[in-house]
C-alpha positions in Angstrom: 40.6 111.8 136.5 41.8 108.8 138.5 40.1 106.4 135.7 42.0 108.2 133.0 45.2 107.9 135.4 44.5 104.1 135.7 44.3 103.4 132.1 47.6 105.3 131.6 49.0 103.5 133.9 47.8 99.9 132.8 48.5 100.9 129.2 52.1 101.7 130.3 52.7 98.5 132.1 51.6 96.4 129.2 53.7 98.9 126.9 56.8 98.2 129.2 56.3 94.5 129.3 56.5 94.3 125.4 59.5 96.9 124.8 61.3 94.6 127.6 60.6 91.2 125.7 61.2 93.1 122.3 64.6 94.4 123.5 65.6 91.1 124.8 64.7 89.4 121.5 66.5 91.9 119.4 69.7 91.2 121.8 68.9 87.3 121.1 68.5 88.1 117.2 71.4 90.7 116.8 73.3 88.3 114.5 70.1 87.4 112.2 69.1 89.5 109.3 68.0 92.8 109.4 64.6 91.9 108.2 64.2 89.9 111.2 65.2 92.8 113.5 62.5 95.3 111.5 59.8 92.6 112.1 60.7 92.3 115.9 60.6 96.5 116.1 57.2 96.3 114.2 55.6 93.5 116.5 57.1 95.5 119.5 54.7 98.2 118.5 51.5 96.4 117.7 52.0 93.9 120.9 52.3 97.3 123.0 49.1 98.4 122.0 47.6 95.3 122.5 49.2 94.5 125.7 48.1 98.0 127.2 44.4 97.1 125.4 43.8 94.0 127.2 45.2 95.3 130.5 42.6 98.1 130.4 39.9 95.7 129.5 41.1 93.2 132.3 40.6 96.5 135.0 36.9 96.4 133.3 37.6 99.9 131.7 36.1 98.4 128.4 33.1 96.1 127.4 33.4 93.0 125.6 32.0 94.2 122.4 34.7 97.2 122.5 37.3 94.9 123.8 36.9 92.8 120.4 36.6 95.8 118.1 39.9 97.1 119.5 41.7 93.7 119.5 40.3 93.5 115.4 41.7 96.6 114.7 45.1 96.0 116.3 45.4 92.7 114.9 44.7 94.2 111.4 47.1 96.7 112.0 49.7 94.1 113.0 49.4 92.5 109.7 50.2 95.7 108.0 53.1 96.6 110.0 54.6 92.8 109.9 53.9 93.1 105.9 55.6 96.5 105.6 58.2 95.8 107.8 59.4 92.5 106.0 59.1 94.2 102.7 61.5 97.1 103.9 63.8 94.7 105.3 63.7 92.5 102.2 64.5 95.2 100.1 67.4 96.9 102.4 69.0 93.5 102.9 68.5 93.2 98.7 70.5 96.4 98.5 73.3 95.5 101.0 73.8 92.1 99.3 74.5 94.2 96.1 76.7 96.6 97.9 78.5 93.7 99.3 79.1 92.2 95.7 80.4 95.2 94.1 82.9 95.7 97.2 84.5 92.5 96.4 85.2 94.1 93.0 88.0 96.0 94.8 90.4 93.1 94.0 93.9 93.7 92.7 93.2 96.8 90.6 91.4 98.8 93.5 88.2 99.3 91.0 84.7 99.6 92.8 81.5 100.4 90.7 78.3 101.1 93.0 75.1 99.5 92.1 72.8 101.3 90.0 69.8 100.5 91.8 68.4 102.9 94.2 69.2 102.7 97.7 68.9 104.4 101.3 70.8 107.3 102.4 72.8 105.3 104.6 73.9 102.8 101.8 74.3 105.7 99.4 76.7 107.2 101.7 78.4 104.1 102.1 78.6 103.9 98.6 80.2 106.8 97.9 82.9 106.5 100.8 83.9 102.8 99.2 83.8 104.8 95.6 86.4 107.4 97.4 88.4 104.9 98.9 88.6 102.5 96.0 90.1 106.0 94.3 92.6 106.1 96.8 93.6 102.9 96.7 93.9 102.6 93.0 96.5 105.9 93.4 98.4 104.0 96.3 98.9 101.1 93.8 99.7 103.4 91.0 102.3 104.9 93.2 103.6 101.6 94.8 103.9 100.2 91.1 106.1 103.0 90.1 108.1 103.0 93.0 108.8 99.4 92.7 110.0 100.0 89.2 111.8 103.0 90.0 113.8 100.7 92.7 114.6 97.8 90.3 115.6 100.3 87.5 118.0 102.4 90.2 119.2 98.6 91.3 120.3 97.6 88.0 122.0 101.0 86.8 123.9 101.1 90.1 125.0 97.9 89.5 126.3 98.4 86.2 127.7 101.8 87.0 129.6 100.5 89.8 130.8 97.5 87.9 132.5 99.6 85.5 135.0 101.4 87.9 135.2 98.4 89.9 136.5 96.5 86.8 139.0 99.6 85.8 140.3 99.7 89.3 141.0 96.2 89.4 142.9 95.9 86.5 144.9 99.0 87.2 145.5 97.5 90.5 147.0 94.2 89.0 148.8 96.2 86.4 150.7 98.3 89.1 151.0 94.9 91.3 152.7 93.1 88.4 155.2 95.7 87.3 153.8 95.7 83.8 152.3 99.7 84.3 154.1 101.9 82.0 153.4 105.4 83.9 152.3 104.1 87.5 151.5 107.8 88.1 149.0 108.2 85.3 147.2 104.7 86.9 147.2 106.5 90.4 145.9 109.2 89.0 143.1 107.4 87.0 142.4 105.3 90.0 141.8 108.2 92.2 139.5 109.7 89.7 137.5 106.5 89.9 137.8 106.4 93.6 136.1 109.7 93.9 133.3 108.8 91.6 132.4 105.8 93.5 132.4 108.2 96.8 130.3 110.5 95.1 127.8 107.7 93.8 127.7 106.2 97.5 127.3 109.7 98.9 124.0 110.1 96.7 122.8 107.1 97.3 122.8 107.9 101.2 121.5 111.2 100.7 118.5 109.8 98.9 118.0 106.9 102.0 117.7 110.0 104.4 115.5 112.0 102.2 113.4 108.9 101.6 113.3 107.9 105.4 112.6 111.3 106.1 115.6 112.1 108.1 117.2 114.8 106.5 118.5 117.1 108.5 117.6 121.0 108.1 119.4 124.2 109.5 117.0 126.5 108.1 118.5 130.3 107.7 117.6 133.6 105.8 119.6 133.7 103.1 119.3 136.1 99.9 118.6 134.0 96.8 121.5 136.5 94.8 123.8 134.8 97.3 123.1 131.1 96.5 123.1 131.6 92.7 126.3 133.2 92.5 127.8 130.5 94.9 126.4 127.7 92.5 127.5 129.7 89.2 130.8 129.9 90.7 130.9 126.1 91.7 129.7 125.0 88.1 132.1 127.5 86.2 134.7 124.9 85.6 132.5 122.3 84.5 130.7 124.7 82.0 134.3 126.2 80.6 135.4 122.0 80.0 131.9 121.6 77.9 132.2 124.9 76.3 128.7 126.1 77.5 128.1 129.7 78.9 126.8 130.3 82.1 124.2 133.2 82.3 122.7 134.6 85.8 121.6 138.2 84.8 117.9 137.8 86.2 118.5 136.8 89.8 116.5 139.2 92.1 118.1 139.4 95.9 114.9 137.7 97.2 115.4 136.2 100.5 114.2 133.0 101.3 114.6 130.9 104.4 116.4 127.4 103.9 119.2 125.4 104.5 122.0 126.9 102.7 124.3 123.7 102.0 121.2 121.9 101.2 119.9 124.5 98.5 123.3 124.9 97.4 122.9 121.1 96.3 119.9 121.6 94.8 121.2 124.6 92.6 124.4 122.6 91.9 122.8 119.4 90.5 120.5 121.3 88.3 123.2 123.3 86.8 125.6 120.1 86.6 122.5 118.5 84.9 121.7 121.2 82.2 125.4 121.6 81.7 125.9 118.1 80.5 123.1 118.2 78.1 123.8 121.4 76.8 125.9 121.2 73.7 129.2 123.1 73.3 128.5 126.7 72.6 125.2 126.7 74.3 123.9 128.7 77.2 122.7 127.8 80.7 120.7 130.5 82.2 119.6 131.0 85.9 116.9 133.3 87.0 115.2 133.9 90.5 111.8 136.0 91.1 108.8 136.1 93.1 105.8 134.5 91.4 102.4 136.1 91.4 101.5 134.0 94.3 104.0 135.4 96.4 106.2 132.2 96.4 110.0 132.6 95.2 110.9 130.8 92.0 114.2 129.8 90.9 114.9 128.4 87.3 117.5 127.0 85.3 116.9 126.5 81.6 119.3 124.6 79.3 119.4 124.0 75.4 119.2 120.0 75.8 116.5 120.1 73.0 113.5 119.0 74.8 112.5 116.1 76.7 110.2 113.6 75.2 106.6 114.2 76.8 106.1 110.9 77.9 109.2 111.2 79.8 108.4 114.4 81.5 106.7 112.7 84.7 109.7 110.6 85.1 112.6 113.2 85.2 112.5 113.4 88.9 112.2 109.6 89.5 115.0 107.8 91.2 117.1 106.2 88.7 115.8 107.9 85.5 118.5 108.9 83.1 116.6 109.6 80.0 117.8 107.9 76.6 120.7 106.5 76.0 121.5 109.5 73.4 121.0 112.1 76.8 122.6 110.0 79.5 126.1 110.9 80.4 128.7 108.3 81.3 128.9 109.3 84.6 126.0 109.3 87.1 123.5 107.0 88.4 120.5 109.2 87.8 119.8 110.1 91.5 120.7 114.1 91.0 117.3 115.1 90.2 115.9 112.9 92.6 117.9 114.4 95.2 116.7 117.7 94.1 113.1 116.8 94.4 113.7 115.3 97.8 115.5 118.6 99.1 112.9 120.7 97.4 110.0 118.8 99.0 111.8 118.9 102.3 111.9 122.6 102.3 107.7 122.5 101.6 108.3 123.6 98.1 108.0 121.7 94.8 110.4 121.0 91.7 108.9 120.8 88.0 110.3 120.6 84.4 108.6 121.9 81.2 109.9 122.1 77.7 110.6 125.5 75.9 112.1 126.1 72.4 115.5 124.4 72.1 115.7 123.0 75.7 113.9 122.6 78.8 113.3 124.8 82.3 113.4 123.3 85.8 111.8 125.3 88.4 112.1 125.0 92.0 109.2 127.2 93.8 110.0 127.8 97.6 108.0 129.9 100.0 109.4 133.4 100.5 110.6 134.2 103.5 108.4 136.4 106.0 
């Protein structure tokens, strides 16, 4: 029993010394290739066994013949272990380099193609994560390009829309200043109209900037959609009469919602104004509100615009979008629908549009009140 304890102690001492030396070597070589680290780990196992054997032999527990046999076996095991470690290390390093080359393909387009050669489970997991990151990066860059395009279009359209009323105001002001205005009262009325138009555009820009900054203040309260839609229809009725359009709100359920009444009234007002301006005379704009099968509340505004081209459906709610020239009204900077989407999303809802026979249908989906 005592001999077994001594053998274990000598073997442990030799293995511990080898393990400590291996740990020091791994620390010194931590910046080297993975192949070197695997070779050190393999060598530590073999040397630990050899050190323990030599320690036991030194204590005279082994005969010279047995020591030679054990040393030879350990040496052969060392050769096999080191060869296996080197082969494994070279394979892992090669897969890592191939993955590094593939990672460089991220580039400006955000694409990533994982190597086809098989790799370890960890490298496979890393490849999947890189592919997912590449997809998210590509989507982010696509959104960034779309936002940049929208911003440029908005600046161009705002500049154009501001230039026209400002030029008119300047001309009328000069006419009044020079005393050549035949009807000064009519000029003043026209100037007041242009100022109101400019004030509305500036107000839309301010509202949109608050939405984009996430600083839109909301004061939710429990309101019936019946009342909201009724007020919106009453506010849009004069414009509908001016354009010869009939407003219909017969399918409005008194469903309760918890929203900011002022902001939601602006949403409905923008949708109704947009629908009225794009519906020909003697046409109909219909408003409906009901619960959906999922339990949400859907408010829809249907017009008779003739439909939106399929390639433009995805851009309807973009900032500054106003469609083709035939569908663009004289007033407005294409901010109304962008404001609609921003306010609806601030209420944890969504805004959408789809074509129907003879026109299109705008839908606002909101969470139902508890």
